[in-house]
All heavy atoms as TSV, in Angstrom:
chain	resi	resn	atom	element	x	y	z
A	1	MET	N	N	114.824	62.499	11.125
A	1	MET	CA	C	113.590	62.222	10.480
A	1	MET	C	C	113.209	63.372	9.602
A	1	MET	O	O	113.308	64.542	9.941
A	1	MET	CB	C	112.455	61.892	11.469
A	1	MET	CG	C	111.183	61.489	10.753
A	1	MET	SD	S	109.941	60.717	11.882
A	1	MET	CE	C	109.486	62.056	12.911
A	2	GLU	N	N	112.647	63.082	8.448
A	2	GLU	CA	C	112.253	64.089	7.513
A	2	GLU	C	C	110.738	63.902	7.142
A	2	GLU	O	O	110.336	62.745	7.093
A	2	GLU	CB	C	113.071	64.030	6.272
A	2	GLU	CG	C	112.827	65.091	5.254
A	2	GLU	CD	C	113.716	64.942	4.017
A	2	GLU	OE1	O	114.492	64.011	3.902
A	2	GLU	OE2	O	113.626	65.812	3.151
A	3	THR	N	N	110.048	64.925	6.911
A	3	THR	CA	C	108.628	64.832	6.479
A	3	THR	C	C	108.498	65.454	5.079
A	3	THR	O	O	108.951	66.597	4.890
A	3	THR	CB	C	107.685	65.509	7.474
A	3	THR	OG1	O	107.918	64.929	8.790
A	3	THR	CG2	C	106.256	65.369	7.046
A	4	LEU	N	N	107.964	64.689	4.180
A	4	LEU	CA	C	107.680	65.193	2.840
A	4	LEU	C	C	106.205	65.257	2.661
A	4	LEU	O	O	105.451	64.459	3.158
A	4	LEU	CB	C	108.285	64.215	1.799
A	4	LEU	CG	C	109.773	63.965	1.884
A	4	LEU	CD1	C	110.156	62.856	0.909
A	4	LEU	CD2	C	110.579	65.247	1.630
A	5	LYS	N	N	105.778	66.245	1.905
A	5	LYS	CA	C	104.332	66.434	1.614
A	5	LYS	C	C	104.141	66.578	0.102
A	5	LYS	O	O	104.871	67.225	-0.550
A	5	LYS	CB	C	103.723	67.619	2.341
A	5	LYS	CG	C	103.707	67.401	3.885
A	5	LYS	CD	C	102.877	68.512	4.541
A	5	LYS	CE	C	102.871	68.190	6.055
A	5	LYS	NZ	N	101.595	68.089	6.567
A	6	PHE	N	N	103.018	65.888	-0.349
A	6	PHE	CA	C	102.720	65.913	-1.766
A	6	PHE	C	C	101.224	66.195	-1.996
A	6	PHE	O	O	100.406	65.679	-1.238
A	6	PHE	CB	C	103.023	64.506	-2.393
A	6	PHE	CG	C	104.462	64.110	-2.215
A	6	PHE	CD1	C	104.813	63.481	-1.016
A	6	PHE	CD2	C	105.358	64.368	-3.174
A	6	PHE	CE1	C	106.171	63.037	-0.834
A	6	PHE	CE2	C	106.700	63.965	-3.003
A	6	PHE	CZ	C	107.110	63.335	-1.821
A	7	LYS	N	N	100.944	66.912	-3.018
A	7	LYS	CA	C	99.521	67.021	-3.521
A	7	LYS	C	C	99.309	65.805	-4.431
A	7	LYS	O	O	100.177	65.507	-5.270
A	7	LYS	CB	C	99.342	68.313	-4.320
A	7	LYS	CG	C	98.004	68.430	-4.936
A	7	LYS	CD	C	97.943	69.734	-5.718
A	7	LYS	CE	C	96.609	69.832	-6.414
A	7	LYS	NZ	N	96.516	71.052	-7.266
A	8	THR	N	N	98.207	65.064	-4.258
A	8	THR	CA	C	97.998	63.867	-5.046
A	8	THR	C	C	96.568	63.855	-5.592
A	8	THR	O	O	95.761	64.700	-5.302
A	8	THR	CB	C	98.183	62.589	-4.155
A	8	THR	OG1	O	97.076	62.475	-3.248
A	8	THR	CG2	C	99.461	62.617	-3.373
A	9	ASN	N	N	96.272	62.776	-6.356
A	9	ASN	CA	C	94.914	62.545	-6.775
A	9	ASN	C	C	94.421	61.250	-6.121
A	9	ASN	O	O	93.494	60.573	-6.628
A	9	ASN	CB	C	94.867	62.434	-8.318
A	9	ASN	CG	C	95.726	61.301	-8.925
A	9	ASN	OD1	O	96.521	60.708	-8.242
A	9	ASN	ND2	N	95.484	61.055	-10.161
A	10	ILE	N	N	94.948	60.921	-4.947
A	10	ILE	CA	C	94.470	59.792	-4.160
A	10	ILE	C	C	93.259	60.270	-3.397
A	10	ILE	O	O	93.372	61.102	-2.504
A	10	ILE	CB	C	95.601	59.332	-3.187
A	10	ILE	CG1	C	96.761	58.836	-3.953
A	10	ILE	CG2	C	95.028	58.217	-2.308
A	10	ILE	CD1	C	98.003	58.615	-3.069
A	11	LYS	N	N	92.045	59.755	-3.742
A	11	LYS	CA	C	90.840	60.417	-3.206
A	11	LYS	C	C	89.978	59.496	-2.357
A	11	LYS	O	O	88.925	59.973	-1.815
A	11	LYS	CB	C	90.060	60.982	-4.366
A	11	LYS	CG	C	89.676	59.993	-5.375
A	11	LYS	CD	C	88.971	60.646	-6.555
A	11	LYS	CE	C	88.702	59.629	-7.630
A	11	LYS	NZ	N	88.341	60.186	-8.876
A	12	CYS	N	N	90.277	58.211	-2.255
A	12	CYS	CA	C	89.351	57.366	-1.508
A	12	CYS	C	C	90.076	56.152	-0.902
A	12	CYS	O	O	91.318	55.944	-1.131
A	12	CYS	CB	C	88.227	56.881	-2.433
A	12	CYS	SG	S	88.830	55.794	-3.754
A	13	GLY	N	N	89.347	55.358	-0.158
A	13	GLY	CA	C	89.989	54.153	0.411
A	13	GLY	C	C	90.503	53.154	-0.619
A	13	GLY	O	O	91.500	52.497	-0.370
A	14	GLY	N	N	89.790	53.069	-1.728
A	14	GLY	CA	C	90.227	52.178	-2.814
A	14	GLY	C	C	91.564	52.596	-3.340
A	14	GLY	O	O	92.408	51.760	-3.633
A	15	CYS	N	N	91.731	53.898	-3.473
A	15	CYS	CA	C	92.970	54.474	-3.997
A	15	CYS	C	C	94.129	54.199	-3.018
A	15	CYS	O	O	95.218	53.797	-3.402
A	15	CYS	CB	C	92.906	55.958	-4.183
A	15	CYS	SG	S	91.623	56.533	-5.386
A	16	ILE	N	N	93.818	54.386	-1.746
A	16	ILE	CA	C	94.800	54.097	-0.638
A	16	ILE	C	C	95.198	52.689	-0.710
A	16	ILE	O	O	96.413	52.285	-0.620
A	16	ILE	CB	C	94.300	54.523	0.722
A	16	ILE	CG1	C	94.135	56.048	0.736
A	16	ILE	CG2	C	95.237	54.021	1.792
A	16	ILE	CD1	C	93.461	56.592	1.928
A	17	ALA	N	N	94.238	51.742	-0.879
A	17	ALA	CA	C	94.534	50.324	-0.942
A	17	ALA	C	C	95.389	50.007	-2.145
A	17	ALA	O	O	96.277	49.143	-2.051
A	17	ALA	CB	C	93.263	49.527	-1.024
A	18	THR	N	N	95.248	50.733	-3.233
A	18	THR	CA	C	96.068	50.516	-4.398
A	18	THR	C	C	97.513	50.984	-4.188
A	18	THR	O	O	98.442	50.283	-4.565
A	18	THR	CB	C	95.489	51.244	-5.647
A	18	THR	OG1	O	94.159	50.783	-5.841
A	18	THR	CG2	C	96.303	51.024	-6.887
A	19	VAL	N	N	97.695	52.097	-3.562
A	19	VAL	CA	C	99.073	52.618	-3.415
A	19	VAL	C	C	99.817	51.991	-2.259
A	19	VAL	O	O	101.042	52.096	-2.231
A	19	VAL	CB	C	99.073	54.178	-3.282
A	19	VAL	CG1	C	98.462	54.842	-4.517
A	19	VAL	CG2	C	98.429	54.668	-2.017
A	20	THR	N	N	99.103	51.361	-1.349
A	20	THR	CA	C	99.751	50.835	-0.126
A	20	THR	C	C	100.922	49.905	-0.406
A	20	THR	O	O	102.005	50.094	0.150
A	20	THR	CB	C	98.715	50.172	0.792
A	20	THR	OG1	O	97.837	51.176	1.285
A	20	THR	CG2	C	99.393	49.444	1.978
A	21	PRO	N	N	100.783	48.887	-1.285
A	21	PRO	CA	C	101.933	48.026	-1.458
A	21	PRO	C	C	103.090	48.715	-2.155
A	21	PRO	O	O	104.256	48.393	-1.839
A	21	PRO	CB	C	101.390	46.899	-2.409
A	21	PRO	CG	C	100.036	47.388	-2.870
A	21	PRO	CD	C	99.595	48.452	-1.956
A	22	PHE	N	N	102.797	49.738	-2.949
A	22	PHE	CA	C	103.916	50.445	-3.612
A	22	PHE	C	C	104.645	51.294	-2.618
A	22	PHE	O	O	105.905	51.272	-2.566
A	22	PHE	CB	C	103.358	51.394	-4.754
A	22	PHE	CG	C	102.822	50.596	-5.912
A	22	PHE	CD1	C	101.481	50.167	-5.942
A	22	PHE	CD2	C	103.640	50.318	-6.959
A	22	PHE	CE1	C	101.001	49.480	-7.039
A	22	PHE	CE2	C	103.187	49.629	-8.063
A	22	PHE	CZ	C	101.846	49.186	-8.105
A	23	LEU	N	N	103.949	52.005	-1.737
A	23	LEU	CA	C	104.629	52.883	-0.771
A	23	LEU	C	C	105.295	52.015	0.319
A	23	LEU	O	O	106.355	52.364	0.836
A	23	LEU	CB	C	103.610	53.863	-0.115
A	23	LEU	CG	C	103.128	54.989	-1.056
A	23	LEU	CD1	C	102.030	55.779	-0.385
A	23	LEU	CD2	C	104.268	55.902	-1.514
A	24	ASN	N	N	104.687	50.934	0.688
A	24	ASN	CA	C	105.261	50.071	1.680
A	24	ASN	C	C	106.572	49.395	1.227
A	24	ASN	O	O	107.349	48.902	2.031
A	24	ASN	CB	C	104.262	49.026	2.169
A	24	ASN	CG	C	103.150	49.617	3.070
A	24	ASN	OD1	O	103.241	50.788	3.491
A	24	ASN	ND2	N	102.088	48.849	3.284
A	25	GLU	N	N	106.725	49.361	-0.089
A	25	GLU	CA	C	108.032	48.743	-0.630
A	25	GLU	C	C	109.222	49.645	-0.407
A	25	GLU	O	O	110.348	49.213	-0.522
A	25	GLU	CB	C	107.867	48.504	-2.107
A	25	GLU	CG	C	107.161	47.220	-2.410
A	25	GLU	CD	C	107.148	46.941	-3.929
A	25	GLU	OE1	O	107.873	47.596	-4.691
A	25	GLU	OE2	O	106.360	46.061	-4.312
A	26	LEU	N	N	108.990	50.937	-0.120
A	26	LEU	CA	C	110.113	51.866	0.097
A	26	LEU	C	C	110.597	51.775	1.507
A	26	LEU	O	O	109.872	52.208	2.404
A	26	LEU	CB	C	109.661	53.308	-0.270
A	26	LEU	CG	C	109.260	53.585	-1.724
A	26	LEU	CD1	C	108.727	54.994	-1.862
A	26	LEU	CD2	C	110.408	53.292	-2.656
A	27	PRO	N	N	111.789	51.203	1.731
A	27	PRO	CA	C	112.236	51.001	3.119
A	27	PRO	C	C	112.580	52.292	3.894
A	27	PRO	O	O	112.601	52.300	5.134
A	27	PRO	CB	C	113.546	50.183	2.911
A	27	PRO	CG	C	113.969	50.473	1.532
A	27	PRO	CD	C	112.747	50.753	0.717
A	28	GLN	N	N	112.735	53.390	3.139
A	28	GLN	CA	C	113.051	54.636	3.795
A	28	GLN	C	C	111.807	55.269	4.533
A	28	GLN	O	O	111.934	56.089	5.380
A	28	GLN	CB	C	113.567	55.681	2.801
A	28	GLN	CG	C	114.798	55.263	2.068
A	28	GLN	CD	C	114.437	54.677	0.705
A	28	GLN	OE1	O	113.409	54.094	0.519
A	28	GLN	NE2	N	115.411	54.714	-0.222
A	29	ILE	N	N	110.609	54.805	4.126
A	29	ILE	CA	C	109.407	55.404	4.728
A	29	ILE	C	C	109.103	54.696	6.009
A	29	ILE	O	O	108.979	53.486	6.066
A	29	ILE	CB	C	108.237	55.212	3.737
A	29	ILE	CG1	C	108.440	56.038	2.466
A	29	ILE	CG2	C	106.904	55.617	4.436
A	29	ILE	CD1	C	107.373	55.926	1.415
A	30	SER	N	N	108.981	55.511	7.083
A	30	SER	CA	C	108.587	54.944	8.366
A	30	SER	C	C	107.079	55.078	8.648
A	30	SER	O	O	106.520	54.276	9.339
A	30	SER	CB	C	109.341	55.651	9.522
A	30	SER	OG	O	109.019	57.037	9.510
A	31	LYS	N	N	106.461	56.030	7.971
A	31	LYS	CA	C	105.024	56.221	8.131
A	31	LYS	C	C	104.546	57.085	6.997
A	31	LYS	O	O	105.241	58.005	6.529
A	31	LYS	CB	C	104.698	56.895	9.460
A	31	LYS	CG	C	103.286	57.178	9.757
A	31	LYS	CD	C	103.090	57.936	11.080
A	31	LYS	CE	C	101.660	58.286	11.245
A	31	LYS	NZ	N	101.437	59.186	12.419
A	32	TRP	N	N	103.341	56.825	6.499
A	32	TRP	CA	C	102.716	57.673	5.461
A	32	TRP	C	C	101.205	57.667	5.723
A	32	TRP	O	O	100.646	56.713	6.251
A	32	TRP	CB	C	103.071	57.283	4.099
A	32	TRP	CG	C	102.561	55.898	3.691
A	32	TRP	CD1	C	103.221	54.700	3.825
A	32	TRP	CD2	C	101.268	55.559	3.086
A	32	TRP	NE1	N	102.427	53.699	3.398
A	32	TRP	CE2	C	101.216	54.195	2.882
A	32	TRP	CE3	C	100.224	56.312	2.701
A	32	TRP	CZ2	C	100.149	53.564	2.322
A	32	TRP	CZ3	C	99.132	55.693	2.137
A	32	TRP	CH2	C	99.110	54.317	1.993
A	33	GLU	N	N	100.588	58.783	5.253
A	33	GLU	CA	C	99.123	58.860	5.291
A	33	GLU	C	C	98.651	59.882	4.278
A	33	GLU	O	O	99.413	60.676	3.897
A	33	GLU	CB	C	98.679	59.273	6.731
A	33	GLU	CG	C	99.106	60.655	7.138
A	33	GLU	CD	C	98.705	60.975	8.591
A	33	GLU	OE1	O	98.099	60.144	9.227
A	33	GLU	OE2	O	98.953	62.084	9.006
A	34	VAL	N	N	97.388	59.670	3.871
A	34	VAL	CA	C	96.759	60.618	2.968
A	34	VAL	C	C	95.600	61.267	3.584
A	34	VAL	O	O	94.742	60.580	4.138
A	34	VAL	CB	C	96.327	59.890	1.670
A	34	VAL	CG1	C	95.689	60.875	0.681
A	34	VAL	CG2	C	97.475	59.142	0.990
A	35	ASN	N	N	95.543	62.588	3.517
A	35	ASN	CA	C	94.334	63.306	4.024
A	35	ASN	C	C	93.401	63.450	2.871
A	35	ASN	O	O	93.506	64.424	2.063
A	35	ASN	CB	C	94.793	64.660	4.588
A	35	ASN	CG	C	93.600	65.411	5.197
A	35	ASN	OD1	O	92.485	65.006	5.023
A	35	ASN	ND2	N	93.916	66.489	5.870
A	36	THR	N	N	92.428	62.545	2.773
A	36	THR	CA	C	91.473	62.614	1.654
A	36	THR	C	C	90.399	63.655	1.842
A	36	THR	O	O	89.637	63.969	0.955
A	36	THR	CB	C	90.879	61.218	1.384
A	36	THR	OG1	O	90.249	60.780	2.628
A	36	THR	CG2	C	91.810	60.213	0.938
A	37	ASP	N	N	90.318	64.215	3.097
A	37	ASP	CA	C	89.347	65.298	3.381
A	37	ASP	C	C	89.916	66.617	2.831
A	37	ASP	O	O	89.078	67.503	2.545
A	37	ASP	CB	C	89.110	65.395	4.869
A	37	ASP	CG	C	88.396	64.218	5.394
A	37	ASP	OD1	O	87.662	63.604	4.666
A	37	ASP	OD2	O	88.577	63.896	6.598
A	38	ASN	N	N	91.151	66.756	2.684
A	38	ASN	CA	C	91.801	67.963	2.127
A	38	ASN	C	C	91.515	67.986	0.612
A	38	ASN	O	O	91.732	67.003	-0.068
A	38	ASN	CB	C	93.257	67.946	2.431
A	38	ASN	CG	C	93.949	69.275	2.005
A	38	ASN	OD1	O	93.839	69.712	0.842
A	38	ASN	ND2	N	94.634	69.884	2.926
A	39	PRO	N	N	91.098	69.163	0.069
A	39	PRO	CA	C	90.840	69.209	-1.392
A	39	PRO	C	C	92.084	68.836	-2.229
A	39	PRO	O	O	91.963	68.397	-3.348
A	39	PRO	CB	C	90.453	70.650	-1.580
A	39	PRO	CG	C	90.186	71.229	-0.273
A	39	PRO	CD	C	90.779	70.362	0.755
A	40	GLU	N	N	93.301	69.055	-1.652
A	40	GLU	CA	C	94.486	68.731	-2.440
A	40	GLU	C	C	94.986	67.321	-2.152
A	40	GLU	O	O	96.008	66.904	-2.631
A	40	GLU	CB	C	95.571	69.753	-2.100
A	40	GLU	CG	C	95.146	71.145	-2.572
A	40	GLU	CD	C	96.331	72.150	-2.670
A	40	GLU	OE1	O	97.281	71.958	-1.913
A	40	GLU	OE2	O	96.231	73.001	-3.462
A	41	LYS	N	N	94.241	66.535	-1.371
A	41	LYS	CA	C	94.602	65.132	-1.082
A	41	LYS	C	C	96.041	64.965	-0.700
A	41	LYS	O	O	96.823	64.299	-1.424
A	41	LYS	CB	C	94.219	64.232	-2.241
A	41	LYS	CG	C	92.858	64.465	-2.838
A	41	LYS	CD	C	91.733	64.328	-1.896
A	41	LYS	CE	C	90.365	64.539	-2.507
A	41	LYS	NZ	N	89.358	64.771	-1.564
A	42	ILE	N	N	96.395	65.568	0.367
A	42	ILE	CA	C	97.797	65.651	0.808
A	42	ILE	C	C	98.316	64.348	1.320
A	42	ILE	O	O	97.748	63.732	2.256
A	42	ILE	CB	C	97.962	66.734	1.904
A	42	ILE	CG1	C	97.427	68.105	1.444
A	42	ILE	CG2	C	99.460	66.827	2.384
A	42	ILE	CD1	C	98.148	68.686	0.265
A	43	LEU	N	N	99.369	63.854	0.697
A	43	LEU	CA	C	100.124	62.681	1.171
A	43	LEU	C	C	101.316	63.211	2.015
A	43	LEU	O	O	102.115	63.976	1.600
A	43	LEU	CB	C	100.697	61.913	-0.011
A	43	LEU	CG	C	101.724	60.841	0.332
A	43	LEU	CD1	C	101.148	59.688	1.159
A	43	LEU	CD2	C	102.321	60.295	-1.008
A	44	THR	N	N	101.381	62.694	3.278
A	44	THR	CA	C	102.441	62.983	4.189
A	44	THR	C	C	103.328	61.775	4.338
A	44	THR	O	O	102.802	60.719	4.728
A	44	THR	CB	C	101.931	63.517	5.523
A	44	THR	OG1	O	101.095	64.691	5.273
A	44	THR	CG2	C	103.065	63.930	6.489
A	45	VAL	N	N	104.635	61.903	4.111
A	45	VAL	CA	C	105.531	60.802	4.207
A	45	VAL	C	C	106.585	61.131	5.237
A	45	VAL	O	O	107.257	62.183	5.166
A	45	VAL	CB	C	106.200	60.501	2.866
A	45	VAL	CG1	C	107.218	59.379	3.023
A	45	VAL	CG2	C	105.163	60.136	1.854
A	46	GLU	N	N	106.749	60.246	6.224
A	46	GLU	CA	C	107.856	60.417	7.227
A	46	GLU	C	C	108.922	59.411	6.859
A	46	GLU	O	O	108.593	58.224	6.640
A	46	GLU	CB	C	107.315	60.205	8.651
A	46	GLU	CG	C	106.364	61.345	9.079
A	46	GLU	CD	C	105.835	61.121	10.473
A	46	GLU	OE1	O	106.351	60.251	11.220
A	46	GLU	OE2	O	104.934	61.870	10.882
A	47	THR	N	N	110.157	59.864	6.920
A	47	THR	CA	C	111.269	58.993	6.530
A	47	THR	C	C	112.294	58.931	7.664
A	47	THR	O	O	112.490	59.876	8.412
A	47	THR	CB	C	111.969	59.513	5.277
A	47	THR	OG1	O	112.537	60.779	5.579
A	47	THR	CG2	C	110.951	59.692	4.097
A	48	ASN	N	N	112.945	57.780	7.742
A	48	ASN	CA	C	114.028	57.556	8.660
A	48	ASN	C	C	115.361	57.898	8.002
A	48	ASN	O	O	116.323	58.334	8.577
A	48	ASN	CB	C	114.054	56.145	9.252
A	48	ASN	CG	C	112.902	55.893	10.160
A	48	ASN	OD1	O	112.438	56.776	10.870
A	48	ASN	ND2	N	112.433	54.688	10.144
A	49	ASP	N	N	115.416	57.600	6.705
A	49	ASP	CA	C	116.657	57.822	5.908
A	49	ASP	C	C	116.311	58.813	4.840
A	49	ASP	O	O	115.159	59.191	4.662
A	49	ASP	CB	C	117.050	56.526	5.211
A	49	ASP	CG	C	117.454	55.430	6.174
A	49	ASP	OD1	O	118.118	55.776	7.211
A	49	ASP	OD2	O	117.230	54.233	5.911
A	50	GLN	N	N	117.295	59.216	4.134
A	50	GLN	CA	C	117.091	60.199	3.064
A	50	GLN	C	C	116.240	59.570	2.020
A	50	GLN	O	O	116.514	58.421	1.619
A	50	GLN	CB	C	118.511	60.625	2.461
A	50	GLN	CG	C	119.222	61.517	3.448
A	50	GLN	CD	C	119.777	62.761	2.715
A	50	GLN	OE1	O	119.996	62.692	1.528
A	50	GLN	NE2	N	119.927	63.814	3.457
A	51	LEU	N	N	115.280	60.307	1.560
A	51	LEU	CA	C	114.389	59.827	0.512
A	51	LEU	C	C	114.082	60.957	-0.405
A	51	LEU	O	O	113.658	61.979	0.026
A	51	LEU	CB	C	113.073	59.276	1.135
A	51	LEU	CG	C	112.006	58.850	0.106
A	51	LEU	CD1	C	112.494	57.659	-0.712
A	51	LEU	CD2	C	110.727	58.505	0.845
A	52	ALA	N	N	114.447	60.811	-1.650
A	52	ALA	CA	C	114.178	61.831	-2.669
A	52	ALA	C	C	112.720	61.945	-2.930
A	52	ALA	O	O	112.079	60.928	-3.084
A	52	ALA	CB	C	114.966	61.590	-3.925
A	53	ALA	N	N	112.186	63.158	-3.022
A	53	ALA	CA	C	110.804	63.331	-3.328
A	53	ALA	C	C	110.434	62.693	-4.677
A	53	ALA	O	O	109.351	62.145	-4.887
A	53	ALA	CB	C	110.432	64.841	-3.344
A	54	GLU	N	N	111.415	62.717	-5.585
A	54	GLU	CA	C	111.206	62.136	-6.956
A	54	GLU	C	C	110.913	60.647	-6.774
A	54	GLU	O	O	110.162	60.049	-7.593
A	54	GLU	CB	C	112.400	62.418	-7.804
A	54	GLU	CG	C	112.268	61.933	-9.203
A	54	GLU	CD	C	113.504	62.276	-10.062
A	54	GLU	OE1	O	114.146	63.268	-9.786
A	54	GLU	OE2	O	113.823	61.481	-10.916
A	55	THR	N	N	111.520	59.991	-5.852
A	55	THR	CA	C	111.295	58.514	-5.668
A	55	THR	C	C	109.794	58.270	-5.307
A	55	THR	O	O	109.169	57.339	-5.850
A	55	THR	CB	C	112.183	57.983	-4.546
A	55	THR	OG1	O	113.548	58.223	-4.920
A	55	THR	CG2	C	111.910	56.462	-4.316
A	56	VAL	N	N	109.229	59.101	-4.455
A	56	VAL	CA	C	107.784	58.940	-4.054
A	56	VAL	C	C	106.939	59.296	-5.249
A	56	VAL	O	O	105.993	58.537	-5.575
A	56	VAL	CB	C	107.472	59.857	-2.889
A	56	VAL	CG1	C	105.984	59.825	-2.550
A	56	VAL	CG2	C	108.320	59.510	-1.640
A	57	VAL	N	N	107.231	60.321	-6.003
A	57	VAL	CA	C	106.475	60.708	-7.212
A	57	VAL	C	C	106.509	59.535	-8.169
A	57	VAL	O	O	105.490	59.119	-8.706
A	57	VAL	CB	C	107.042	62.002	-7.810
A	57	VAL	CG1	C	106.385	62.273	-9.155
A	57	VAL	CG2	C	106.828	63.160	-6.873
A	58	ASN	N	N	107.684	58.981	-8.437
A	58	ASN	CA	C	107.756	57.923	-9.411
A	58	ASN	C	C	107.060	56.641	-8.904
A	58	ASN	O	O	106.491	55.899	-9.729
A	58	ASN	CB	C	109.256	57.599	-9.711
A	58	ASN	CG	C	109.947	58.686	-10.496
A	58	ASN	OD1	O	109.252	59.462	-11.163
A	58	ASN	ND2	N	111.246	58.742	-10.362
A	59	THR	N	N	107.135	56.362	-7.631
A	59	THR	CA	C	106.475	55.179	-7.072
A	59	THR	C	C	104.937	55.310	-7.239
A	59	THR	O	O	104.297	54.342	-7.601
A	59	THR	CB	C	106.873	54.996	-5.632
A	59	THR	OG1	O	108.249	54.812	-5.525
A	59	THR	CG2	C	106.115	53.845	-5.012
A	60	LEU	N	N	104.415	56.478	-6.917
A	60	LEU	CA	C	102.962	56.705	-7.077
A	60	LEU	C	C	102.566	56.614	-8.552
A	60	LEU	O	O	101.510	56.112	-8.889
A	60	LEU	CB	C	102.546	58.025	-6.485
A	60	LEU	CG	C	102.526	58.020	-4.983
A	60	LEU	CD1	C	102.072	59.395	-4.473
A	60	LEU	CD2	C	101.547	56.951	-4.475
A	61	GLN	N	N	103.469	57.080	-9.440
A	61	GLN	CA	C	103.147	57.046	-10.880
A	61	GLN	C	C	103.064	55.574	-11.279
A	61	GLN	O	O	102.159	55.208	-12.082
A	61	GLN	CB	C	104.250	57.763	-11.620
A	61	GLN	CG	C	103.895	57.922	-13.105
A	61	GLN	CD	C	104.979	58.826	-13.803
A	61	GLN	OE1	O	106.132	58.809	-13.428
A	61	GLN	NE2	N	104.554	59.484	-14.800
A	62	LYS	N	N	103.871	54.685	-10.772
A	62	LYS	CA	C	103.794	53.239	-11.113
A	62	LYS	C	C	102.483	52.697	-10.645
A	62	LYS	O	O	101.963	51.735	-11.265
A	62	LYS	CB	C	104.926	52.509	-10.382
A	62	LYS	CG	C	106.294	52.730	-10.998
A	62	LYS	CD	C	107.372	51.924	-10.177
A	62	LYS	CE	C	108.733	52.345	-10.521
A	62	LYS	NZ	N	109.746	51.743	-9.654
A	63	ALA	N	N	101.924	53.209	-9.542
A	63	ALA	CA	C	100.590	52.747	-9.065
A	63	ALA	C	C	99.448	53.384	-9.798
A	63	ALA	O	O	98.319	53.044	-9.536
A	63	ALA	CB	C	100.493	53.076	-7.543
A	64	GLY	N	N	99.741	54.345	-10.648
A	64	GLY	CA	C	98.730	55.001	-11.493
A	64	GLY	C	C	98.214	56.285	-10.915
A	64	GLY	O	O	97.137	56.735	-11.300
A	65	TYR	N	N	98.994	56.903	-10.022
A	65	TYR	CA	C	98.538	58.137	-9.374
A	65	TYR	C	C	99.539	59.224	-9.592
A	65	TYR	O	O	100.741	58.976	-9.912
A	65	TYR	CB	C	98.274	57.981	-7.895
A	65	TYR	CG	C	97.134	57.016	-7.641
A	65	TYR	CD1	C	97.270	55.708	-7.618
A	65	TYR	CD2	C	95.846	57.592	-7.603
A	65	TYR	CE1	C	96.167	54.836	-7.424
A	65	TYR	CE2	C	94.739	56.765	-7.439
A	65	TYR	CZ	C	94.923	55.409	-7.346
A	65	TYR	OH	O	93.856	54.608	-7.191
A	66	ILE	N	N	99.093	60.435	-9.466
A	66	ILE	CA	C	99.951	61.652	-9.650
A	66	ILE	C	C	100.255	62.292	-8.334
A	66	ILE	O	O	99.380	62.404	-7.437
A	66	ILE	CB	C	99.237	62.669	-10.537
A	66	ILE	CG1	C	98.947	62.048	-11.949
A	66	ILE	CG2	C	100.029	63.958	-10.624
A	66	ILE	CD1	C	98.044	62.898	-12.762
A	67	ALA	N	N	101.485	62.690	-8.050
A	67	ALA	CA	C	101.902	63.417	-6.847
A	67	ALA	C	C	102.805	64.543	-7.243
A	67	ALA	O	O	103.654	64.447	-8.122
A	67	ALA	CB	C	102.644	62.460	-5.944
A	68	THR	N	N	102.594	65.673	-6.613
A	68	THR	CA	C	103.440	66.848	-6.798
A	68	THR	C	C	103.934	67.280	-5.409
A	68	THR	O	O	103.127	67.498	-4.523
A	68	THR	CB	C	102.631	67.954	-7.439
A	68	THR	OG1	O	102.034	67.501	-8.633
A	68	THR	CG2	C	103.513	69.178	-7.703
A	69	GLU	N	N	105.281	67.431	-5.296
A	69	GLU	CA	C	105.850	67.794	-3.991
A	69	GLU	C	C	105.352	69.231	-3.654
A	69	GLU	O	O	105.343	70.089	-4.496
A	69	GLU	CB	C	107.303	67.720	-3.990
A	69	GLU	CG	C	107.965	68.019	-2.676
A	69	GLU	CD	C	109.460	67.926	-2.673
A	69	GLU	OE1	O	110.029	67.992	-3.744
A	69	GLU	OE2	O	110.025	67.839	-1.589
A	70	LEU	N	N	105.045	69.416	-2.352
A	70	LEU	CA	C	104.637	70.712	-1.829
A	70	LEU	C	C	105.807	71.425	-1.179
A	70	LEU	O	O	106.660	70.799	-0.667
A	70	LEU	CB	C	103.432	70.653	-0.920
A	70	LEU	CG	C	102.178	70.046	-1.511
A	70	LEU	CD1	C	101.138	69.874	-0.411
A	70	LEU	CD2	C	101.623	71.017	-2.598
């Protein structure tokens, strides 16, 4: 299992609702969460298989959000 972390602009429940279908489409992700209390809005992604950080960044971009790998 691998854990990836990203700084994002996902800041509220509405944003999380928007990105949920996009992130849930990635079969490599076993669990994800966003800490909206953190000023950097950290997205933590746990994977069962190899998942390139760029895939998560591109997926969030499709949903209209920005992510930068930490």
